C-alpha positions in Angstrom: -0.2 0.1 -0.3 2.9 2.5 1.0 3.8 2.6 -3.0 0.6 3.3 -3.8 -0.5 6.1 -1.4 3.5 7.9 -2.8 2.2 7.7 -6.1 -0.9 9.2 -4.8 0.6 12.0 -2.8 2.9 12.8 -6.1 0.0 13.6 -8.1 -1.8 15.8 -5.5 -0.2 18.8 -6.4 -1.4 21.0 -9.3 1.9 21.6 -10.3 3.3 18.4 -10.6 0.2 17.4 -12.7 1.0 19.6 -14.9 4.9 18.3 -15.0 3.3 15.1 -16.1 1.1 16.4 -18.8 3.9 18.8 -20.2 6.1 15.8 -20.2 3.6 14.0 -22.0 4.3 16.1 -24.8 8.0 16.7 -25.0 11.0 16.0 -22.8 12.5 19.0 -20.5 14.8 20.3 -18.1 14.1 22.3 -15.3 14.2 25.4 -16.6 11.9 24.8 -19.4 9.5 23.6 -16.9 10.0 26.9 -14.7 9.4 29.0 -17.8 5.9 27.5 -18.5 4.9 27.4 -15.4 6.1 30.6 -14.0 7.4 29.2 -10.6 10.8 29.7 -9.1 13.6 27.0 -10.0 13.4 25.7 -6.2 9.8 24.5 -6.6 10.5 22.9 -10.2 13.1 20.9 -9.0 11.3 19.9 -5.4 8.4 18.8 -7.7 10.3 16.9 -10.0 12.2 15.0 -6.9 8.5 14.0 -5.3 7.3 13.0 -9.1 10.9 11.1 -9.7 10.8 9.3 -5.9 6.9 7.9 -6.7 8.1 6.2 -10.1 6.4 8.8 -12.6 9.4 10.5 -13.8 12.9 9.8 -14.5 15.9 11.7 -16.0 19.2 11.5 -18.3 22.0 13.8 -18.5 22.4 15.3 -21.9 25.9 17.4 -21.9 25.0 20.4 -19.7 21.5 19.4 -19.6 19.1 17.3 -17.6 16.7 16.4 -19.3 13.2 14.7 -17.6 10.7 12.1 -19.2 8.2 10.2 -18.0 8.9 6.5 -16.8 7.1 3.7 -18.4 6.0 2.5 -15.4 7.4 -0.8 -15.6 8.7 -0.6 -12.3 4.8 0.0 -10.5 1.3 -1.1 -12.0 0.0 1.9 -10.0 2.1 4.3 -12.2 2.0 2.4 -15.2 -2.2 2.4 -15.0 -2.2 6.5 -13.5 0.3 7.5 -16.4 -1.8 5.7 -19.2 -5.2 7.6 -17.5 -3.7 10.7 -17.8 -2.6 10.5 -21.0 -6.3 11.0 -21.5 -7.3 13.0 -18.5 -7.4 16.8 -18.2 -7.1 17.1 -22.1 -9.7 19.6 -22.2 -8.5 21.7 -18.8 -8.1 25.2 -19.7 -4.8 25.3 -17.8 -3.4 22.4 -19.2 -4.5 23.7 -23.1 -2.3 27.0 -22.3 0.6 25.3 -21.1 0.5 22.3 -24.0 0.3 25.8 -26.4 3.7 27.1 -25.1 5.6 24.1 -25.3 6.9 24.3 -28.7 7.9 28.2 -28.3 10.1 27.6 -24.8 13.7 27.3 -26.0 16.0 26.1 -23.7 18.8 27.9 -24.9 17.1 31.2 -24.3 15.3 30.5 -20.8 18.2 28.7 -19.4 20.6 31.6 -19.7 18.4 33.9 -17.3 
């Protein structure tokens, strides 16, 4: 039951759900996520750590960048099920639509210099 609760708690924050929805469309670094959500870098990092600990996201280093992406859910049936459902859930939500529209215009080379 502990793993289930960890996943559910990770998804109990609106910004973490928004991060999941953005990562469905693109692998992103912290500064790209910060730019999209308009929150502080420490806040984004904290939320990513919670999502990572729950098994929802993972990261890989790519030169100077650390790219975050959704896991495939293979380590947890709860993660697999929720990520599968979240692909369809909230697609018509205004905040999600607005974020998804922003994503192609956020350039890490520009926002990470700030």
